[in-house]
C-alpha positions, 0 to 999 in steps of 0.5 A: 512181856510186863510182869510183876515182880517184888511189887512192882512191874518189870519186863521179862522174855518169853517165846512165843507169837506176837500176832499183831492186830489192826490197830487204827480204825479203818472201815470195813477192817475188824480190829483183830488177828487170829491163830487157828490149831487143829486140836487131835481128839483125845490128845490135850488137856489144857492150853496154857500161856502168858498174854501181854503187850510188848514191854517198853513199846509205846504208845500201843493200843489196848487189847483183849486176849481170848481164846475160842475152843470149838467156837465157843469162848473159853477165856475172856481176858481182862483189857490189857494196856501197854503198862498193864502186866501179862496174864496167865491163861489156862483153858480146858482143850479136853473136848475140843477139836480147834483152838483159836486164840484171838487178840481184838483191839480197840483202836485206841492209838494209830500205832499197832499193838504187839501182842504177844502169846508167850511160852504157850503149852499144851498140857497133856 
């Protein structure tokens, strides 16, 4: 991931998931990738992660990282481009039963988007 350090952007490793949405506009194909999780009732307070594109891989399509809880949009991230830093995400899931992580692209390139949910964690 690209992160801001000392006034400049640098690459930093993170463990997590890389979901690769379609980046090339194809009729009838949604430009998104999702991962769904069932949440045990009353177990977790929030979901946290850093979300961004793979540092150094270019060109990539721009992406939006979104978090839905029980089908409702709980986090609508800003547009992330290959040269943008990762964004921190914190979402209340205390009353949720289903967590969906969604990455959407705009089809801005014929290359893929290497979207990373880094250091994801469920906090009690």
